[in-house]
Residue, then its C-alpha position, 0 to 999 in steps of 0.5 A: m246157461s244158454e245165451i242171455n237173451s230174454i228178460g222176464l218180470i213179475e210185479l207183486s202187490s205182496v212182499a212177502t209173496g215176492f220172496l216166495v216167487q223169487d225162490t220158485m223163479l230160481k228153482a224153475g229155470s236156468v235164469q240169472m237174478l237181475l234185480s228183486r226188490t220192494i218198489c214204491s206203493g208197497k209192491y214187489l219187482i223181480v227181474v231175470s235174465g237167460d234164455v227165452t225157455s228158461v225165462q218163460a219157465a221161471l215166469l210160469a212157475g212164479a206166476a202159479v205162486a203169486g196167485a192173487s198178488l200177481i200184478e203183471r207178467r211180462q217176458i221180452a225175448r231176443v232184448h237188445p244186450s244194451v238193455l241190460n247194460a242200461i238197467s245195470q247202470s253200467v253204461d260207458v257214454d261216448p261224449s260225442q254221443l250226447r248231442s241230444i238226450g230222449v226220455v220215455e216214461t211209463f206207468s209200470a216197471a215192466s213195460i219200460i223194459e219193452v220201450a227201451d228194447a223197441a227204442v234201441k233196436s229202431a235208431n242208433v241211440t245209446l240207452l243211458r239208464v232204464h229206471l224201474a220203479m224205485a221213487l216213481g210210484g211204481k213207474g219206470f223211465v229210459v234216458m237215451a242219447g245220440d243225434v237229434a234224429s235218432v233220438q227222435a226215432a227212438v222215442a217216437a219207437g219206445a212212445k208207440v210201444a207204451g202207448d199201445d199198452g196204454m202205458l206212456v206217461g209222457k215223453g221228450v227229446i232234448p237237443a243240445p242238452a246243458p251238461e248238468l243234465f247228465r249228472d242225474y241221468i247217468 
């Protein structure tokens, strides 16, 4: 497989259709399954990664099979590598980076990945977690850490992406957070 530098997401209103779409996507492009599961409100989310062309082919094929069950389809090309780690919750945290944390929350799981990508590309922050839809009513959130100025810049960049898309729910920056906060977020 070529370089993994793109993520594709499809959100569906039908679980049964989700299984069909997942199979179609895997057969349509040389992609790697990052996530495929039911999410809140009885929906189904599929997230794949791969090179830009393969992800695009998988999304087009999946959307064609999805029909009226398609809620959202999104591709993020040239995604920052740390986004993949934060989705899979495999982030090594340097305690010196935990000087502040920032959180951005969106109305959709797909939009939070684009927010996380914009945030990490805009400032020197570490993505701690990208949470997709579970126990959130289908929403998403990203948690990041770094020095206060960097976290403020990253949250602002991510919130702008979400706001421009009409998906921003909330945002926040916590300077010098209590250590107990990190047990819940990472």
